[in-house]
C-alpha positions as CSV (number, residue, x, y, z in Angstrom):
1,X,29.6,-8.7,-5.0
2,X,29.2,-5.1,-6.1
3,X,29.8,-2.8,-3.2
4,X,30.3,0.6,-4.6
5,X,28.8,3.2,-2.3
6,X,26.7,5.9,-3.9
7,X,25.3,9.1,-2.4
8,X,21.7,9.9,-3.2
9,X,19.0,12.2,-1.9
10,X,15.3,12.1,-1.3
11,X,13.3,13.4,-4.2
12,X,9.7,13.0,-5.3
13,X,9.1,12.0,-8.9
14,X,6.8,14.8,-9.8
15,X,8.3,17.9,-8.1
16,X,10.3,18.7,-5.1
17,X,13.5,20.0,-3.7
18,X,15.1,17.6,-1.3
19,X,18.0,18.5,0.9
20,X,18.7,15.6,3.1
21,X,21.5,13.3,1.8
22,X,21.9,9.7,2.8
23,X,24.4,7.0,1.9
24,X,23.3,3.8,0.1
25,X,25.0,0.8,-1.5
26,X,25.1,1.1,-5.3
27,X,25.0,-1.7,-7.8
28,X,27.3,-0.5,-10.6
29,X,30.9,-1.0,-9.3
30,X,33.2,1.6,-10.7
31,X,30.5,4.2,-11.2
32,X,30.6,7.6,-9.6
33,X,28.3,10.5,-9.2
34,X,29.2,13.9,-10.7
35,X,28.9,15.5,-7.2
36,X,27.4,14.8,-3.8
37,X,24.7,17.4,-4.5
38,X,23.0,17.0,-7.8
39,X,20.4,19.0,-9.7
40,X,17.9,16.5,-10.9
41,X,14.7,17.3,-12.7
42,X,11.8,14.9,-12.8
43,X,9.0,14.6,-15.4
44,X,7.5,17.8,-13.9
45,X,10.6,19.8,-13.6
46,X,11.5,19.2,-10.0
47,X,14.9,20.1,-8.6
48,X,17.1,18.5,-6.0
49,X,19.8,20.2,-3.9
50,X,21.6,20.0,-0.6
51,X,21.2,22.8,1.9
52,X,22.2,22.5,5.5
53,X,21.6,18.8,6.1
54,X,17.9,19.0,7.0
55,X,15.0,17.8,4.9
56,X,13.2,20.6,3.1
57,X,10.7,19.9,0.4
58,X,9.6,22.3,-2.3
59,X,7.3,21.1,-5.1
60,X,6.9,22.3,-8.6
61,X,3.8,22.9,-10.8
62,X,1.6,20.2,-12.2
63,X,3.3,18.4,-15.2
64,X,2.4,19.7,-18.6
65,X,-0.2,17.5,-20.2
66,X,-1.4,16.0,-16.9
67,X,-5.0,14.7,-17.2
68,X,-7.3,15.2,-14.3
69,X,-10.9,13.9,-14.0
70,X,-13.8,16.4,-14.4
71,X,-15.5,14.8,-11.4
72,X,-14.4,12.4,-8.6
73,X,-15.4,8.8,-8.7
74,X,-17.6,8.2,-5.7
75,X,-18.1,4.4,-6.3
76,X,-16.3,2.9,-3.3
77,X,-17.1,-0.6,-1.9
78,X,-17.1,-1.1,1.8
79,X,-14.2,-3.5,1.5
80,X,-12.2,-1.3,-0.9
81,X,-8.5,-0.7,-0.1
82,X,-7.6,3.0,0.4
83,X,-4.3,4.0,-1.2
84,X,-2.1,7.0,-0.5
85,X,-0.4,7.9,-3.8
86,X,3.2,8.9,-3.1
87,X,4.4,11.0,-6.0
88,X,2.3,12.9,-8.5
89,X,4.3,12.7,-11.7
90,X,3.3,12.0,-15.2
91,X,2.9,8.2,-14.8
92,X,0.8,8.5,-11.6
93,X,-1.4,11.2,-13.0
94,X,-1.8,10.0,-16.6
95,X,-1.7,6.2,-16.2
96,X,-2.4,4.8,-12.7
97,X,-4.6,7.3,-10.9
98,X,-7.3,7.3,-13.7
99,X,-7.4,3.5,-13.5
100,X,-8.7,3.5,-9.9
101,X,-12.1,4.2,-11.3
102,X,-11.9,0.9,-13.2
103,X,-10.8,-1.1,-10.1
104,X,-13.4,-3.0,-8.1
105,X,-11.7,-3.0,-4.7
106,X,-9.2,-0.1,-4.7
107,X,-9.6,3.7,-4.3
108,X,-7.5,6.8,-3.8
109,X,-7.7,7.8,-0.1
110,X,-4.8,10.2,0.1
111,X,-2.1,11.9,-1.9
112,X,1.4,13.0,-1.0
113,X,3.3,15.8,-2.7
114,X,5.7,18.7,-2.0
115,X,3.6,21.2,-3.8
116,X,0.5,22.7,-2.0
117,X,-1.1,23.9,-5.3
118,X,-0.7,20.5,-6.9
119,X,-2.2,18.9,-3.8
120,X,-5.2,21.2,-4.1
121,X,-5.8,20.7,-7.8
122,X,-5.2,16.9,-7.8
123,X,-7.1,16.5,-4.5
124,X,-10.1,18.4,-5.8
125,X,-10.2,16.5,-9.0
126,X,-10.1,13.1,-7.2
127,X,-12.3,14.1,-4.3
128,X,-9.5,13.6,-1.7
129,X,-10.4,15.2,1.6
130,X,-8.2,18.2,2.5
131,X,-6.9,16.4,5.6
132,X,-5.8,13.5,3.4
133,X,-3.5,15.7,1.3
134,X,0.0,15.3,2.9
135,X,3.3,17.0,2.3
136,X,6.5,14.9,2.4
137,X,7.5,16.5,5.7
138,X,4.2,15.4,7.3
139,X,4.2,11.9,5.7
140,X,4.3,10.1,9.0
141,X,0.8,11.4,9.8
142,X,-0.6,8.7,7.5
143,X,0.1,6.2,10.3
144,X,-2.9,7.4,12.3
145,X,-5.2,7.8,9.2
146,X,-7.4,4.7,9.2
147,X,-8.7,5.6,5.7
148,X,-5.3,4.7,4.3
149,X,-4.6,0.9,4.0
150,X,-1.7,1.1,1.6
151,X,0.8,3.4,-0.1
152,X,1.6,3.3,-3.8
153,X,5.2,4.4,-4.3
154,X,5.4,6.2,-7.7
155,X,8.8,7.9,-7.3
156,X,12.2,7.7,-9.0
157,X,13.8,4.3,-8.4
158,X,16.5,5.6,-6.2
159,X,13.8,6.6,-3.7
160,X,11.8,3.4,-3.6
161,X,13.5,1.8,-0.7
162,X,13.4,4.9,1.6
163,X,9.7,5.6,1.1
164,X,8.6,1.9,1.1
165,X,10.3,1.5,4.4
166,X,8.6,4.7,5.7
167,X,5.3,3.3,4.5
168,X,5.8,0.1,6.4
169,X,6.9,2.1,9.5
170,X,3.5,3.9,9.2
171,X,1.8,0.5,9.3
172,X,0.7,0.5,5.7
173,X,0.9,-2.1,2.9
174,X,3.2,-1.1,0.0
175,X,2.7,-1.3,-3.7
176,X,5.9,-0.1,-5.3
177,X,6.7,0.8,-8.9
178,X,9.3,-1.2,-10.9
179,X,12.2,-1.7,-10.6
180,X,12.0,-2.4,-6.9
181,X,15.2,-0.4,-6.0
182,X,18.7,0.3,-7.2
183,X,20.4,-2.6,-5.5
184,X,19.6,-6.0,-4.2
185,X,20.7,-4.9,-0.7
186,X,17.9,-2.2,-0.8
187,X,15.4,-4.9,-2.0
188,X,16.3,-7.0,1.0
189,X,15.8,-4.1,3.3
190,X,12.4,-3.5,1.9
191,X,11.4,-7.1,2.2
192,X,12.6,-7.3,5.8
193,X,10.7,-4.1,6.7
194,X,7.5,-5.5,5.3
195,X,8.0,-8.7,7.3
196,X,8.6,-6.8,10.5
197,X,5.5,-4.7,9.9
198,X,3.5,-7.8,8.9
199,X,2.4,-5.9,5.8
200,X,2.2,-6.9,2.1
201,X,4.7,-5.8,-0.5
202,X,4.0,-6.0,-4.2
203,X,6.0,-4.7,-7.2
204,X,4.0,-3.1,-10.0
205,X,4.9,-5.5,-12.8
206,X,1.7,-4.7,-14.8
207,X,2.4,-7.1,-17.7
208,X,1.6,-10.0,-15.3
209,X,-2.0,-8.7,-15.5
210,X,-2.2,-7.9,-19.2
211,X,-4.2,-10.3,-21.5
212,X,-1.6,-10.6,-24.3
213,X,1.3,-11.4,-22.0
214,X,-0.9,-13.7,-19.9
215,X,-1.9,-15.6,-23.1
216,X,1.8,-15.7,-24.2
217,X,2.7,-17.3,-20.8
218,X,-0.1,-19.9,-21.3
219,X,1.0,-20.7,-24.8
220,X,4.6,-21.2,-23.8
221,X,3.6,-23.5,-20.9
222,X,1.6,-25.6,-23.4
223,X,4.6,-25.7,-25.8
224,X,2.6,-24.1,-28.6
225,X,5.9,-23.6,-30.5
226,X,7.7,-26.7,-29.3
227,X,10.8,-26.6,-27.2
228,X,12.1,-23.0,-26.7
229,X,15.5,-22.4,-28.3
230,X,15.8,-18.6,-28.5
231,X,14.3,-15.5,-26.9
232,X,14.9,-12.0,-28.2
233,X,13.6,-8.8,-26.6
234,X,14.3,-5.2,-27.2
235,X,12.9,-2.1,-25.6
236,X,14.3,1.1,-27.0
237,X,13.6,4.7,-27.9
238,X,15.7,7.8,-28.7
239,X,15.8,10.3,-25.8
240,X,15.7,13.9,-26.7
241,X,18.4,16.4,-25.6
242,X,18.6,16.5,-21.8
243,X,21.0,16.1,-18.9
244,X,21.0,14.9,-15.3
245,X,20.1,18.5,-14.4
246,X,16.9,18.3,-16.4
247,X,15.7,14.7,-16.3
248,X,15.9,12.3,-13.4
249,X,16.1,9.3,-15.7
250,X,19.6,10.4,-16.7
251,X,20.8,10.6,-13.0
252,X,22.7,7.6,-11.7
253,X,21.6,8.4,-8.2
254,X,17.9,8.2,-9.1
255,X,17.8,5.9,-12.2
256,X,20.8,3.6,-11.8
257,X,22.4,2.6,-15.1
258,X,19.7,4.0,-17.2
259,X,17.6,2.2,-19.9
260,X,18.0,-1.3,-18.4
261,X,16.2,-0.5,-15.2
262,X,13.6,1.7,-16.9
263,X,12.5,0.2,-20.2
264,X,14.7,-2.8,-20.5
265,X,13.3,-4.5,-17.4
266,X,10.2,-5.4,-19.4
267,X,12.4,-7.5,-21.7
268,X,14.2,-9.0,-18.7
269,X,10.9,-9.9,-17.2
270,X,9.5,-11.3,-20.5
271,X,12.6,-13.6,-20.9
272,X,11.9,-15.1,-17.5
273,X,8.1,-15.5,-17.7
274,X,8.1,-16.8,-21.3
275,X,10.8,-19.4,-20.7
276,X,9.8,-20.2,-17.1
277,X,13.5,-20.6,-16.3
278,X,16.3,-18.7,-14.5
279,X,19.5,-18.2,-16.4
280,X,22.7,-20.0,-15.4
281,X,25.1,-17.6,-17.1
282,X,25.0,-14.1,-18.3
283,X,27.4,-12.1,-20.5
284,X,26.8,-8.4,-21.3
285,X,28.0,-5.2,-22.8
286,X,27.1,-1.5,-22.1
287,X,27.9,1.6,-24.0
288,X,28.1,5.3,-23.0
289,X,29.1,7.8,-25.7
290,X,31.6,10.4,-24.7
291,X,30.6,14.1,-24.7
292,X,26.8,13.5,-24.7
293,X,25.1,15.2,-21.8
294,X,22.3,12.7,-21.9
295,X,24.7,10.0,-20.9
296,X,27.0,11.8,-18.5
297,X,26.0,9.4,-15.8
298,X,24.1,6.6,-17.4
299,X,24.5,4.1,-20.2
300,X,23.0,4.7,-23.7
301,X,22.7,1.0,-24.5
302,X,22.8,-2.3,-22.6
303,X,22.7,-5.7,-24.1
304,X,23.0,-9.2,-22.6
305,X,23.0,-12.9,-23.6
306,X,21.6,-15.5,-21.2
307,X,22.0,-19.3,-21.1
308,X,19.2,-21.3,-19.5
309,X,19.5,-24.8,-18.0
310,X,17.4,-26.2,-20.9
311,X,20.0,-24.9,-23.4
312,X,17.8,-22.1,-24.5
313,X,19.4,-18.7,-25.1
314,X,18.0,-15.2,-24.5
315,X,19.3,-12.1,-26.2
316,X,18.2,-8.8,-24.6
317,X,18.8,-5.2,-25.7
318,X,17.6,-1.9,-24.5
319,X,18.6,1.7,-25.4
320,X,17.8,5.3,-24.9
321,X,19.5,6.3,-28.2
322,X,17.9,4.2,-31.0
323,X,14.7,4.1,-32.9
324,X,11.7,3.1,-30.8
325,X,10.7,-0.5,-30.5
326,X,9.2,-2.9,-27.9
327,X,9.1,-6.5,-28.9
328,X,9.6,-10.0,-27.6
329,X,10.2,-13.1,-29.8
330,X,10.4,-16.7,-28.8
331,X,11.6,-19.3,-31.3
332,X,11.0,-22.9,-30.7
333,X,11.4,-26.2,-32.5
334,X,8.0,-25.9,-34.1
335,X,7.4,-22.2,-34.6
336,X,7.8,-18.8,-33.2
337,X,5.8,-16.4,-30.9
338,X,6.0,-12.8,-32.0
339,X,4.8,-10.0,-29.7
340,X,5.2,-6.5,-31.2
341,X,4.5,-4.3,-29.4
342,X,4.9,-6.6,-26.4
343,X,4.6,-4.6,-23.2
344,X,3.0,-1.3,-24.0
345,X,0.2,0.5,-22.2
346,X,-2.0,-0.3,-25.2
347,X,-1.8,-1.6,-28.8
348,X,-0.3,-5.0,-28.1
349,X,-0.1,-7.5,-31.1
350,X,0.7,-11.2,-30.9
351,X,0.9,-14.0,-33.4
352,X,2.4,-17.5,-33.7
353,X,4.3,-18.3,-36.9
354,X,4.1,-22.0,-37.6
355,X,2.2,-24.5,-39.9
356,X,-0.9,-23.6,-38.0
357,X,0.0,-20.0,-37.2
358,X,-2.5,-17.4,-36.2
359,X,-3.0,-14.0,-34.6
360,X,-4.3,-13.6,-31.0
361,X,-6.6,-11.0,-29.5
362,X,-7.1,-12.2,-25.9
363,X,-8.4,-8.9,-24.5
364,X,-8.0,-5.2,-23.9
365,X,-4.5,-4.3,-22.6
366,X,-6.0,-1.4,-20.7
367,X,-7.3,-3.8,-18.0
368,X,-3.8,-4.4,-16.8
369,X,-3.8,-1.4,-14.5
370,X,-7.0,-2.0,-12.7
371,X,-6.3,-5.8,-12.5
372,X,-3.0,-5.0,-10.8
373,X,-4.7,-2.8,-8.3
374,X,-7.4,-5.3,-7.5
375,X,-4.9,-8.1,-7.2
376,X,-3.1,-6.2,-4.5
377,X,-6.3,-5.2,-2.8
378,X,-7.4,-8.8,-2.7
379,X,-4.1,-9.8,-1.2
380,X,-4.6,-7.1,1.5
381,X,-8.2,-8.0,2.3
382,X,-8.2,-11.8,1.8
383,X,-4.6,-12.5,2.6
384,X,-4.1,-14.2,-0.8
385,X,-0.7,-14.7,-2.5
386,X,0.9,-11.9,-4.5
387,X,2.0,-12.8,-8.1
388,X,4.7,-10.1,-8.2
389,X,6.1,-9.9,-4.6
390,X,9.2,-8.3,-3.3
391,X,11.1,-11.5,-3.8
392,X,10.5,-11.1,-7.6
393,X,11.8,-7.6,-7.5
394,X,14.9,-8.8,-5.6
395,X,15.5,-11.6,-8.1
396,X,15.4,-9.1,-11.0
397,X,17.8,-6.7,-9.3
398,X,20.2,-9.5,-8.8
399,X,20.1,-10.2,-12.6
400,X,20.6,-6.5,-13.3
401,X,23.6,-6.5,-11.0
402,X,25.0,-9.5,-12.9
403,X,24.5,-7.8,-16.2
404,X,26.4,-4.8,-15.1
405,X,29.1,-6.9,-13.5
406,X,29.6,-8.8,-16.8
407,X,29.6,-5.5,-18.8
408,X,32.2,-4.0,-16.5
409,X,34.6,-7.0,-16.4
410,X,34.0,-8.4,-19.9
411,X,33.5,-11.8,-18.4
412,X,30.6,-14.2,-18.3
413,X,28.9,-14.3,-14.9
414,X,27.6,-17.5,-13.3
415,X,24.4,-17.4,-11.4
416,X,22.8,-19.3,-8.5
417,X,19.1,-20.3,-8.8
418,X,18.0,-17.1,-7.0
419,X,19.8,-14.9,-9.5
420,X,22.7,-14.0,-7.2
421,X,26.2,-14.1,-8.7
422,X,28.5,-17.1,-8.1
423,X,32.1,-16.6,-7.1
């Protein structure tokens, strides 16, 4: 097992200075941080530092390009689930928060940030009462706020476990962005905390609610291209000049190994839900160029090859330093399924290449966000099963750990049925 200990710190995604350092188990054996105290900038230019051992939060301004509604949405059902949004970075502000207006059974009840001005502007735009705008230092106050049923963790990955566990301690359900955490050990801690609190835990794997990917799953179950022989996925783009002091995605403490956890996890997920199988063996490679500040702590490219029990093979690649692409291809004995782009926010395209090949337009990809929110809200209100539970996030972290173990050792890694490494 991979047991390298990594030091990290509390940081909000959108903007804050955190000064309390804690120790956690890392997942990339042989990795090291540049220093115990790191300067890390999020999407909205937040910084991180250590000062005196006590928690002190200082937020930064609203991210450039943040979109705020001109008027709050007042359409709230009596059984709607109230969410506290933890982290007001670009993804929260530009993707998820606007989609609450499209959800039937979910609404924004509170926001959490380290910046008072940001709390004011975002709170006013979304009609969040002033007493439901919380700082990180006062986060525990949400425990007594009955308007809040759940917290939505939209922070850098290295902070998911800490804040999810805090959410459970406050008696709230937890919706957590992907990937679930930076190690399988942290995933296990999160699951255990949810069980102790008797609260729901869901990982925000939005593609499970997106029409094109849902149709692809159905087609593969129906053997629309025959028996699957090969799956290929790639999620890549070229990151501009940056460094761990400017972008949290290049910090090992906050982002792990880099593109695999961030963009490549979509390909990892697709290989699993399109085949309906778990791999038996994984071999992998990872590359980090010397002298490039972008990759001082993370990998530039990660690729892996999987063997499934059926004999099918998956080839996965992801990169922060190659021309942009986002595709998934499945080749079977009778044809091929081509998704390009496969897992974007919008613009998906899908076709089957075969004797009776055709293109598919199963719906608007934009619904994936609201459907994800309503799915979680239904689980909270009706005690229904969650499609993307913490156990799925744990499974995926085990596979990520196996990929990095293989890349580090140059050996093929055998896997148990739950994704954990053998031997």
